[in-house]
C-alpha positions as CSV (number, residue, x, y, z in Angstrom):
1,M,75.8,-0.6,59.4
2,T,76.4,-3.8,57.9
3,P,74.2,-5.4,55.2
4,V,72.6,-8.1,57.5
5,Q,72.0,-5.5,59.9
6,A,70.1,-3.1,57.1
7,L,68.2,-6.4,56.1
8,Q,67.1,-7.1,59.8
9,K,66.1,-3.3,60.1
10,A,64.1,-3.4,56.9
11,L,62.6,-6.5,58.1
12,A,61.6,-4.9,61.5
13,A,60.1,-2.6,59.4
14,E,58.0,-4.6,57.2
15,H,57.0,-6.4,60.5
16,A,55.7,-3.2,61.9
17,A,54.1,-2.2,58.5
18,V,52.0,-5.7,58.4
19,H,50.8,-5.2,61.8
20,L,49.9,-1.3,61.3
21,Y,48.4,-2.0,58.0
22,G,46.0,-5.0,59.8
23,L,44.8,-2.8,62.3
24,L,44.3,0.3,59.4
25,G,41.9,-2.3,57.3
26,A,40.0,-3.0,60.5
27,Q,39.5,0.6,60.9
28,S,38.4,1.1,57.6
29,S,35.0,0.0,55.9
30,K,35.2,-1.9,52.4
31,S,31.4,-0.8,51.9
32,E,31.7,3.0,52.6
33,Q,35.1,3.2,51.9
34,P,36.2,1.0,48.8
35,V,38.9,2.5,47.3
36,L,41.0,3.1,50.4
37,F,39.9,-0.2,51.7
38,A,41.1,-1.8,48.8
39,R,44.4,0.2,49.1
40,L,45.2,-0.5,52.5
41,E,44.4,-4.4,51.5
42,Q,46.8,-4.3,48.5
43,T,49.3,-2.6,50.4
44,Y,49.3,-5.1,53.2
45,D,49.8,-7.8,50.7
46,E,52.7,-6.1,49.3
47,H,54.2,-5.7,52.8
48,R,53.7,-9.5,53.8
49,A,55.5,-10.4,50.3
50,A,58.4,-7.9,51.5
51,R,58.5,-9.5,55.0
52,D,58.7,-12.8,53.6
53,R,61.5,-12.1,51.1
54,L,63.5,-10.3,53.8
55,T,63.1,-13.3,56.0
56,N,64.4,-15.5,53.5
57,L,67.5,-13.1,52.8
58,V,68.1,-12.8,56.5
59,S,68.0,-16.3,56.7
60,A,70.1,-17.4,53.6
61,K,73.0,-15.4,55.2
62,G,73.1,-17.4,58.2
63,R,71.3,-15.3,60.7
64,D,67.9,-15.6,62.6
65,P,65.6,-13.2,61.2
66,V,64.6,-10.4,63.8
67,A,61.0,-11.5,65.4
68,A,58.0,-9.2,65.3
69,K,57.1,-7.5,68.1
70,V,53.7,-8.3,69.9
71,D,52.5,-4.9,69.3
72,Y,53.4,-1.6,67.8
73,V,52.3,2.2,68.4
74,V,49.8,3.7,65.6
75,P,51.1,6.6,64.5
76,G,48.3,9.0,65.2
77,P,44.4,8.2,65.5
78,T,42.3,6.2,63.1
79,S,38.8,7.3,63.4
80,T,38.3,8.8,60.0
81,P,39.4,7.7,56.6
82,A,41.7,10.8,56.6
83,Q,43.4,10.2,59.6
84,I,43.7,6.5,58.3
85,E,45.7,8.1,55.4
86,A,47.7,10.1,57.3
87,V,48.7,7.1,59.4
88,A,49.4,5.1,56.3
89,R,51.5,8.0,55.1
90,R,53.7,8.1,58.2
91,I,54.2,4.2,58.1
92,E,55.2,4.3,54.3
93,R,57.6,7.3,54.9
94,R,59.4,5.0,57.8
95,V,59.3,2.0,55.4
96,T,60.9,4.3,52.4
97,R,63.3,5.7,54.7
98,T,64.6,2.0,55.6
99,Y,64.9,1.0,52.3
100,G,66.8,3.9,51.6
101,E,69.0,3.0,54.0
102,L,68.9,-0.7,52.9
103,V,69.9,0.4,49.5
104,A,73.1,2.1,50.7
105,N,74.1,-0.6,52.9
106,T,73.8,-3.5,50.4
107,S,75.3,-4.8,46.9
108,G,74.6,-7.2,44.1
109,S,71.4,-9.0,44.2
110,D,70.6,-7.6,47.8
111,R,71.0,-4.2,46.5
112,R,68.9,-4.8,43.4
113,W,66.1,-6.2,45.6
114,A,66.6,-3.1,47.8
115,I,66.0,-0.7,44.9
116,S,63.1,-2.7,43.9
117,G,61.4,-2.6,47.4
118,L,62.2,1.3,47.9
119,D,60.7,2.0,44.4
120,S,57.6,0.0,45.7
121,A,57.5,2.0,49.0
122,A,58.0,5.5,46.8
123,T,55.0,4.7,44.9
124,R,52.8,3.7,48.2
125,E,53.7,7.1,49.2
126,I,52.5,9.0,46.5
127,A,49.5,6.6,46.4
128,F,48.5,7.9,50.1
129,G,49.3,11.5,49.2
130,I,53.1,11.9,49.7
131,P,54.6,14.4,46.7
132,A,57.0,12.4,44.7
133,S,60.7,13.1,45.5
134,Y,63.5,12.9,43.4
135,F,65.6,10.7,46.0
136,P,62.7,8.9,48.1
137,G,64.1,7.4,51.2
138,I,66.6,10.0,52.1
139,G,65.8,12.8,54.7
């Protein structure tokens, strides 16, 4: 995979995360689950920022950034707080794996940023209940 392909793949993952966290936020209640809602809102903001940064990185390489899809499949039911957290874990696991690939396929400042993105994704995994790993993004 080329560095630009890896950047595009990470951008596609961020597009999906932004869409899906918007949906998860809409399925949760700020008044009934304030901690969960705040975590979803913060995660949504982090994914938007990463998406915007990746868009700029791809553009700086003279390529057209991959566009967001019109819709994404929600990886599980979202009727209860536990289900919402389970979907969030699946989203973060996918994003973490993508950032692992980005680290492996970039160098220099792109790799440094990818490592930061991998670290953020792994931290979000832990926040949503995935046990910490010595090698996040692998496997």
